VMD Tcl script that draws the C-alpha trace (Angstrom):
set ca {
  {-86.03 7.59 -54.07}
  {-82.50 8.29 -55.38}
  {-81.78 4.78 -56.78}
  {-78.70 2.62 -56.10}
  {-75.73 4.21 -55.56}
  {-72.80 4.94 -58.23}
  {-69.75 2.61 -57.76}
  {-67.89 3.82 -60.82}
  {-66.51 6.66 -62.17}
  {-67.08 7.75 -65.66}
  {-63.44 7.44 -66.26}
  {-63.56 3.61 -65.20}
  {-66.64 2.90 -67.35}
  {-64.55 4.40 -70.39}
  {-61.12 2.42 -69.75}
  {-63.60 -1.00 -69.64}
  {-65.47 0.63 -72.96}
  {-61.93 0.94 -74.50}
  {-61.03 -2.88 -74.36}
  {-64.38 -3.79 -75.40}
  {-64.53 -1.84 -78.63}
  {-61.16 -2.17 -79.19}
  {-61.69 -6.01 -79.79}
  {-64.44 -5.82 -81.83}
  {-65.00 -2.37 -82.99}
  {-67.73 0.01 -82.91}
  {-70.48 -1.71 -85.19}
  {-69.90 -5.28 -84.33}
  {-70.09 -4.72 -80.50}
  {-73.61 -5.42 -78.84}
  {-75.21 -4.03 -76.11}
  {-74.85 -6.93 -74.33}
  {-71.06 -6.84 -74.83}
  {-71.03 -3.47 -73.55}
  {-72.89 -4.19 -70.26}
  {-70.80 -7.21 -69.42}
  {-67.78 -5.83 -70.36}
  {-68.32 -2.73 -68.19}
  {-70.21 -4.40 -65.27}
  {-73.44 -2.38 -65.42}
  {-76.86 -2.87 -66.47}
  {-78.64 -1.01 -69.10}
  {-80.09 1.92 -66.69}
  {-76.89 2.84 -65.33}
  {-75.29 2.70 -68.85}
  {-77.68 5.26 -70.40}
  {-77.80 7.42 -67.06}
  {-73.87 7.73 -67.46}
  {-74.18 8.00 -71.36}
  {-77.44 9.67 -71.97}
  {-76.46 9.27 -76.25}
  {-75.94 5.93 -75.91}
  {-73.62 3.72 -77.60}
  {-72.15 6.65 -79.76}
  {-71.39 8.88 -76.83}
  {-69.62 5.93 -75.06}
  {-67.60 5.31 -78.01}
  {-66.28 8.72 -78.83}
  {-65.93 9.40 -75.14}
  {-63.76 6.03 -75.04}
  {-62.00 7.46 -78.06}
  {-61.36 10.89 -76.48}
  {-60.27 9.17 -73.14}
  {-57.78 6.94 -75.07}
  {-56.15 9.67 -76.27}
  {-55.70 11.99 -73.25}
  {-54.20 8.81 -71.51}
  {-51.95 8.16 -74.24}
  {-51.06 11.45 -75.26}
  {-50.02 12.33 -71.58}
  {-47.91 9.39 -71.48}
  {-46.25 9.88 -74.90}
  {-45.17 13.87 -73.60}
  {-44.45 12.56 -70.52}
  {-41.94 10.03 -71.49}
  {-41.02 12.71 -74.34}
  {-39.94 15.07 -71.84}
  {-38.21 12.55 -69.26}
  {-36.21 11.43 -72.37}
  {-32.24 12.45 -72.99}
  {-32.69 11.92 -76.93}
  {-35.43 12.50 -78.58}
  {-34.82 10.43 -81.81}
  {-34.13 7.61 -79.15}
  {-37.19 8.11 -77.80}
  {-39.26 7.85 -81.21}
  {-37.29 5.14 -82.17}
  {-38.50 3.25 -78.68}
  {-41.69 4.47 -79.23}
  {-42.09 2.43 -82.77}
  {-39.86 -0.33 -81.52}
  {-42.81 -1.34 -79.08}
  {-44.75 -2.65 -81.88}
  {-42.74 -5.67 -82.37}
  {-42.90 -6.50 -78.88}
  {-46.49 -6.80 -78.89}
  {-48.46 -9.78 -78.08}
  {-51.00 -11.89 -80.62}
  {-54.34 -10.18 -79.01}
  {-52.38 -6.35 -79.15}
  {-51.23 -7.18 -82.94}
  {-55.02 -8.60 -83.98}
  {-56.44 -5.33 -82.25}
  {-54.25 -2.69 -84.11}
  {-54.64 0.71 -83.64}
  {-57.61 2.17 -81.66}
  {-57.91 5.42 -83.17}
  {-56.74 4.05 -86.62}
  {-59.22 1.34 -86.54}
  {-62.09 4.04 -85.80}
  {-60.85 6.25 -88.58}
  {-61.56 3.53 -91.41}
  {-64.44 2.17 -89.65}
  {-66.42 5.32 -89.78}
  {-65.23 6.61 -92.82}
  {-68.44 5.61 -94.37}
  {-70.41 5.12 -91.22}
  {-70.83 8.42 -89.33}
  {-68.75 11.49 -90.64}
  {-68.99 13.13 -87.34}
  {-66.89 10.27 -85.47}
  {-64.60 9.80 -88.49}
  {-63.46 13.32 -88.30}
  {-63.32 13.13 -84.34}
  {-60.95 9.90 -84.92}
  {-58.96 11.81 -87.26}
  {-58.47 14.72 -85.42}
  {-57.43 12.68 -82.31}
  {-54.54 10.67 -84.60}
  {-53.31 14.32 -85.66}
  {-52.71 14.94 -82.07}
  {-50.24 12.00 -82.33}
  {-48.80 13.36 -85.34}
  {-48.62 16.76 -83.37}
  {-46.36 14.66 -80.72}
  {-44.00 13.04 -83.12}
  {-43.42 16.95 -84.61}
  {-42.80 18.21 -81.35}
  {-39.98 15.28 -80.60}
  {-38.75 16.37 -84.13}
  {-38.07 19.86 -83.49}
  {-36.34 18.76 -79.98}
  {-34.24 16.25 -82.34}
  {-33.34 19.49 -84.50}
  {-32.55 21.50 -81.19}
  {-30.42 18.75 -79.97}
  {-28.40 18.61 -83.49}
  {-29.64 15.34 -84.12}
  {-31.70 15.70 -87.20}
  {-30.45 17.94 -90.03}
  {-32.08 21.17 -90.18}
  {-33.18 21.24 -93.86}
  {-35.52 18.20 -92.99}
  {-39.23 19.31 -92.22}
  {-40.36 18.21 -88.82}
  {-43.79 18.58 -90.43}
  {-43.57 16.09 -93.16}
  {-41.47 13.85 -90.88}
  {-44.28 13.61 -88.49}
  {-46.40 13.03 -91.18}
  {-44.58 10.16 -92.79}
  {-44.42 8.67 -89.07}
  {-48.00 8.88 -88.55}
  {-48.27 7.00 -91.82}
  {-45.69 4.53 -90.86}
  {-47.57 4.06 -87.75}
  {-50.99 3.49 -89.16}
  {-49.32 1.27 -91.82}
  {-47.50 -0.73 -88.91}
  {-50.50 -1.62 -87.58}
  {-52.08 -3.13 -90.66}
  {-49.24 -4.88 -91.71}
  {-48.26 -6.27 -88.29}
  {-51.79 -8.41 -89.02}
  {-50.44 -10.01 -91.92}
  {-48.48 -12.06 -89.18}
  {-45.05 -11.04 -89.82}
  {-42.14 -12.41 -87.63}
  {-40.67 -10.53 -84.97}
  {-37.40 -10.20 -87.00}
  {-38.95 -9.33 -90.02}
  {-40.86 -6.25 -88.16}
  {-37.53 -5.30 -86.61}
  {-35.96 -4.95 -90.10}
  {-39.06 -3.27 -91.37}
  {-39.08 -0.52 -88.72}
  {-34.75 -0.09 -88.96}
  {-35.77 0.66 -92.50}
  {-38.47 2.60 -92.09}
  {-36.85 4.64 -89.12}
  {-33.91 5.30 -91.13}
  {-35.00 8.76 -91.96}
  {-34.33 9.83 -88.62}
}
mol new
graphics top color blue
foreach p $ca { graphics top sphere $p radius 0.5 }
foreach p [lrange $ca 0 end-1] q [lrange $ca 1 end] { graphics top cylinder $p $q radius 0.2 }
display resetview
């Protein structure tokens, strides 16, 4: 007997898992919440992800980055000005709704949560964040080619600065600062561009 047919793709399950884990984190998310959030039973979940919750979480991180980075690079490639693209990328932070603010950055949250919990997942989260940093560096190199960023500035160091800014903004925003304060904070920090 073959069992029940599968009515979902791995990508669909991972997209649902992202929403569940992003809200509560890995540790605080129960198996019951995962089953409910994914709309599958225990058997289906473990058939799809034999490594259980950890495998599901790690694959959700990789899926999140894959979708996010693909979108980042596509929008960068379509933009007329790399500096404007970067400023617009950061400007999205002050348009987030309350749920997005309280959730923070999925990859950043994971890096912090796993720092003392599971080194393998912490390293994976950090490596995924570095891919975003590499995207910033690509945009900055393009900005130099466009003549919009001084050639004496290091795209690598500015990309690291922007990564630090991204992580910081996702924490600072949870302090319930106003949109106007966030806008001014962004303006001040992005003056480096």
